[in-house]
Structure formats: C-alpha cells, structure tokens
MIVEXTOR-488290 format. One record per residue (C-alpha): x, y, z. Coordinates in steps of 0.5 Angstrom, whole numbers, plus 500, padded with zeros to 3 digits. Example, Ala and Ser with C-alpha at 12.3 -4.5 7.8 and 13.67 -1.06 7.14 Angstrom:
BEGIN
SITE, xx, yy, zz
SITE, 525, 491, 516
SITE, 527, 498, 514
//
This chain:
BEGIN
SITE, xx, yy, zz
SITE, 540, 216, 571
SITE, 533, 216, 571
SITE, 530, 216, 578
SITE, 523, 211, 579
SITE, 517, 212, 581
SITE, 519, 211, 588
SITE, 524, 216, 589
SITE, 520, 220, 586
SITE, 515, 219, 592
SITE, 521, 220, 597
SITE, 522, 227, 594
SITE, 515, 228, 594
SITE, 514, 226, 602
SITE, 520, 230, 604
SITE, 519, 237, 600
SITE, 512, 237, 603
SITE, 515, 238, 611
SITE, 512, 244, 609
SITE, 506, 247, 605
SITE, 509, 248, 599
SITE, 505, 250, 591
SITE, 505, 246, 586
SITE, 511, 250, 583
SITE, 515, 250, 588
SITE, 513, 244, 589
SITE, 517, 242, 582
SITE, 521, 245, 584
SITE, 524, 242, 590
SITE, 523, 235, 586
SITE, 526, 237, 579
SITE, 521, 234, 576
SITE, 515, 236, 570
SITE, 509, 239, 573
SITE, 505, 235, 568
SITE, 508, 229, 571
SITE, 507, 232, 578
SITE, 498, 233, 577
SITE, 498, 226, 577
SITE, 503, 224, 581
SITE, 500, 228, 586
SITE, 493, 226, 585
SITE, 496, 218, 586
SITE, 498, 221, 593
SITE, 492, 224, 595
SITE, 487, 218, 594
SITE, 493, 215, 598
SITE, 491, 219, 604
SITE, 499, 221, 603
SITE, 497, 229, 602
SITE, 492, 233, 602
SITE, 489, 240, 598
SITE, 488, 247, 602
SITE, 486, 253, 599
SITE, 483, 253, 594
SITE, 485, 255, 586
SITE, 483, 262, 584
SITE, 486, 269, 581
SITE, 490, 271, 586
SITE, 497, 269, 586
SITE, 496, 266, 595
SITE, 489, 263, 593
SITE, 492, 258, 590
SITE, 493, 250, 592
SITE, 497, 248, 596
SITE, 500, 240, 599
SITE, 501, 238, 604
SITE, 503, 232, 609
SITE, 496, 229, 612
SITE, 498, 225, 618
SITE, 499, 219, 616
SITE, 504, 222, 610
SITE, 509, 225, 615
SITE, 509, 217, 619
SITE, 511, 215, 612
SITE, 517, 220, 610
SITE, 519, 219, 617
SITE, 521, 211, 617
SITE, 522, 211, 608
SITE, 529, 217, 612
SITE, 531, 212, 618
SITE, 531, 206, 613
SITE, 534, 210, 609
SITE, 539, 212, 614
SITE, 540, 204, 616
SITE, 542, 202, 609
//
C-alpha cells in the first residue's frame, strides 16, 4: 500500500528530530532521494525545515536538514493527535 504525501511528511518530521543529511533521511523514511529533495524544498518553503552547512566536497561539509520551531511544533501536535486515535 502506498503512503500518502501527508504520511511521508510526518515521517520526515519525525526523522528530523535531530539534524540529518539527505542520504540518512532517505534511509530513515524509506523514500526516493530525488523525490525527497522536492519534498524538502516544499517543507523549507512552508517553514517546517531549514538547512545547515553548505554543499562542499568533503563529507563533513554536506548540508544537514533540521526542524524549525514551527516544524517541531507541527511534529509534536501530529504525534499527539495520532496517539489519541
């Protein structure tokens, strides 16, 4: 059964409780990397996620994705609602 976009976004919010690089995030959420890039751009535009670091040639300088305060609050509210179901 396929997951809805909302379910995938919830998975991303939960996976980003700590900063993650794109590869690790795709593993945690079991989602395609090219689609994940698009999803992350949309979540950044919504103010739920932001980036840290700058793209570079060394492994340690790659971009990490982190939740904003708004993203953290959204994740908390969604998880609270899911617990009540």
